[in-house]
C-alpha positions in Angstrom: -0.3 0.0 -0.1 2.8 2.1 0.3 3.7 2.4 -2.9 -0.4 3.3 -3.7 -0.4 6.0 -1.3 2.7 7.5 -2.7 1.4 7.7 -6.2 -1.7 9.0 -4.9 0.6 11.5 -3.0 2.4 12.8 -5.8 -1.2 12.9 -8.0 -2.8 15.0 -5.6 0.4 17.5 -5.6 0.8 17.5 -9.1 -2.8 18.2 -9.4 -2.4 20.9 -7.0 0.6 22.6 -8.6 -1.4 22.4 -12.0 -4.7 24.3 -10.2 -1.7 26.8 -8.9 -0.7 27.3 -12.3 -4.2 27.3 -14.0 -5.0 30.4 -11.3 -1.4 32.2 -11.9 -2.5 32.3 -15.6 -6.2 33.3 -15.3 -4.8 36.3 -12.6 -2.1 37.2 -15.1 -4.9 37.5 -18.4 -7.3 39.5 -16.2 -4.4 41.7 -14.9 -3.4 42.1 -18.6 -7.1 42.9 -19.5 -7.7 45.6 -16.8 -4.2 47.1 -17.9 -5.6 47.7 -21.5 -9.3 48.4 -20.3 -7.2 51.1 -18.4 -5.0 52.4 -21.2 -8.4 52.7 -23.2 -9.7 55.0 -20.8 -6.6 57.4 -20.9 -6.2 57.4 -24.7 -9.9 58.4 -24.7 -9.5 60.8 -22.3 -6.3 62.1 -24.0 -8.8 62.3 -27.3 -11.1 64.4 -25.5 -8.6 67.2 -24.4 -7.5 67.4 -27.2 -10.8 68.1 -29.4 -11.9 70.4 -26.3 -8.4 72.7 -27.0 -9.5 72.5 -30.7 -12.8 73.5 -30.1 -11.3 76.1 -27.8 -9.0 77.3 -30.4 -11.9 77.9 -33.1 -13.9 79.8 -30.5 -11.1 82.1 -29.8 -10.3 82.3 -33.6 -14.1 82.3 -34.3 -13.9 86.0 -31.7 -10.6 87.4 -33.3 -12.5 87.3 -36.4 -15.5 89.3 -35.1 -13.5 91.7 -33.3 -11.4 92.4 -35.8 -14.6 93.1 -38.2 -16.4 95.7 -35.7 
């Protein structure tokens, strides 16, 4: 029975290590997805800022043009 118990223990330890490896891989994938989502939000915010600056510059140019006409 000692050999059978050793085999059971080895199989259990191997199963545990495989489970841990799968859990680690799942965590890494989740972290990468979170990272990509955050990067996307940053890019969107930067684009919003650039659009706001462009709108501001357009309004300033329009107002200066109107002032020159007066």
